[in-house]
C-alpha positions as a Markdown table, in Angstrom:
| # | Residue | x | y | z |
|---|---|---|---|---|
| 1 | Met | -10.4 | 6.1 | 7.4 |
| 2 | Gly | -8.8 | 8.8 | 5.0 |
| 3 | Glu | -5.6 | 8.1 | 6.0 |
| 4 | Pro | -2.7 | 8.6 | 6.0 |
| 5 | Trp | -1.9 | 11.8 | 6.6 |
| 6 | Ser | 1.1 | 14.6 | 6.8 |
| 7 | Phe | 2.0 | 17.7 | 8.0 |
| 8 | Asp | 4.8 | 19.3 | 7.0 |
| 9 | Arg | 5.9 | 16.3 | 4.4 |
| 10 | His | 5.6 | 13.7 | 7.3 |
| 11 | Leu | 3.6 | 10.6 | 8.1 |
| 12 | Val | 1.6 | 10.8 | 10.9 |
| 13 | Ile | -0.1 | 7.5 | 12.4 |
| 14 | Leu | -2.7 | 8.1 | 15.2 |
| 15 | Thr | -3.8 | 5.1 | 17.2 |
| 16 | Arg | -5.9 | 4.9 | 20.8 |
| 17 | Phe | -4.0 | 3.9 | 23.7 |
| 18 | Asp | -4.6 | 2.6 | 26.6 |
| 19 | Gly | -1.5 | 4.1 | 28.4 |
| 20 | Lys | -0.1 | 0.7 | 29.9 |
| 21 | Ser | 1.0 | -0.7 | 26.6 |
| 22 | Ser | 4.6 | 0.0 | 26.0 |
| 23 | Thr | 5.0 | 1.4 | 22.0 |
| 24 | Glu | 6.6 | -1.4 | 21.4 |
| 25 | Glu | 3.1 | -3.1 | 21.0 |
| 26 | Leu | 1.3 | 0.2 | 19.1 |
| 27 | Asp | -0.2 | -0.8 | 15.6 |
| 28 | Tyr | 2.1 | 0.9 | 13.5 |
| 29 | Val | 0.2 | 0.1 | 10.4 |
| 30 | Thr | -1.1 | 2.2 | 7.5 |
| 31 | Ser | -2.5 | 1.7 | 4.1 |
| 32 | Phe | -1.1 | 3.4 | 1.1 |
| 33 | Trp | -2.2 | 3.7 | -2.8 |
| 34 | Val | 0.9 | 2.3 | -4.3 |
| 35 | Gln | 1.6 | 2.4 | -8.3 |
| 36 | Ile | 2.7 | 0.3 | -10.4 |
| 37 | His | 4.6 | 1.4 | -13.9 |
| 38 | Asn | 5.7 | 0.1 | -16.8 |
| 39 | Leu | 3.5 | -3.4 | -16.9 |
| 40 | Pro | 2.7 | -4.8 | -20.2 |
| 41 | Leu | -0.1 | -4.2 | -21.9 |
| 42 | Ser | -0.9 | -8.1 | -21.3 |
| 43 | Met | -0.1 | -7.7 | -17.6 |
| 44 | Met | -2.8 | -4.7 | -16.9 |
| 45 | Thr | -5.1 | -7.0 | -15.3 |
| 46 | Pro | -6.7 | -6.7 | -11.3 |
| 47 | Glu | -5.6 | -9.8 | -10.6 |
| 48 | Val | -1.8 | -8.6 | -12.4 |
| 49 | Ala | -1.9 | -5.9 | -9.8 |
| 50 | Met | -3.5 | -8.0 | -6.6 |
| 51 | Asp | -0.6 | -10.2 | -7.0 |
| 52 | Ile | 2.3 | -7.7 | -7.2 |
| 53 | Gly | 0.2 | -5.7 | -4.1 |
| 54 | Glu | 0.2 | -8.5 | -1.8 |
| 55 | Thr | 4.5 | -8.3 | -1.9 |
| 56 | Leu | 3.9 | -5.1 | -0.2 |
| 57 | Gly | 1.8 | -6.1 | 2.5 |
| 58 | Val | -1.8 | -7.1 | 2.6 |
| 59 | Ile | -4.4 | -5.6 | -0.1 |
| 60 | Thr | -7.3 | -3.6 | 1.4 |
| 61 | Arg | -10.3 | -2.4 | 0.3 |
| 62 | Met | -11.5 | -3.6 | -2.5 |
| 63 | Val | -14.4 | -1.6 | -4.0 |
| 64 | Asp | -15.0 | -2.1 | -7.5 |
| 65 | Lys | -12.1 | -3.3 | -9.9 |
| 66 | Ser | -12.6 | -0.1 | -12.1 |
| 67 | Glu | -10.3 | 2.2 | -9.4 |
| 68 | Met | -7.2 | 0.7 | -10.2 |
| 69 | Val | -7.2 | 1.5 | -13.5 |
| 70 | Gly | -4.5 | 4.6 | -13.4 |
| 71 | Gly | -3.8 | 5.5 | -17.6 |
| 72 | Asn | 0.0 | 3.9 | -18.3 |
| 73 | Phe | -0.1 | 2.1 | -14.9 |
| 74 | Met | -1.8 | 0.1 | -12.4 |
| 75 | Arg | -2.5 | 1.1 | -8.2 |
| 76 | Val | -3.9 | -1.2 | -5.6 |
| 77 | Arg | -4.9 | 0.2 | -1.9 |
| 78 | Val | -2.0 | -1.8 | 0.6 |
| 79 | Ser | -1.0 | -1.8 | 4.4 |
| 80 | Ile | 2.5 | -1.8 | 4.8 |
| 81 | Asn | 3.7 | -1.8 | 9.2 |
| 82 | Ile | 6.3 | 1.5 | 8.9 |
| 83 | Thr | 8.4 | 0.3 | 11.2 |
| 84 | Gln | 10.1 | -1.3 | 8.1 |
| 85 | Pro | 11.8 | 0.5 | 5.7 |
| 86 | Leu | 10.2 | 0.8 | 2.2 |
| 87 | Cys | 11.9 | -0.1 | -1.0 |
| 88 | Arg | 11.5 | 2.7 | -3.5 |
| 89 | Gly | 10.6 | 0.4 | -6.6 |
| 90 | Cys | 11.2 | -2.8 | -7.9 |
| 91 | Tyr | 11.7 | -5.0 | -10.9 |
| 92 | Val | 9.3 | -8.3 | -11.4 |
| 93 | Ser | 9.7 | -10.9 | -14.0 |
| 94 | Phe | 7.0 | -12.4 | -15.3 |
| 95 | Glu | 8.0 | -15.8 | -16.4 |
């Protein structure tokens, strides 16, 4: 665990390589803590954080819901395929 790692501000991912697979077959997925800001107070629940996190990737390691609370934001750990571009931010409608 303890991922992701970085060196000189670049993401470093280590994976086992059998010497036979092509680079397209390797697993390029890593987990990140994603912060969710500017939620209305009534929406700052673990369920909403998980719903938003599931739109980004697969939710990983849900040990304690108290670790999702970070003051004025929520956070959730999500596994993301790093071969796909990341979006810097997005707006969510609660209607």
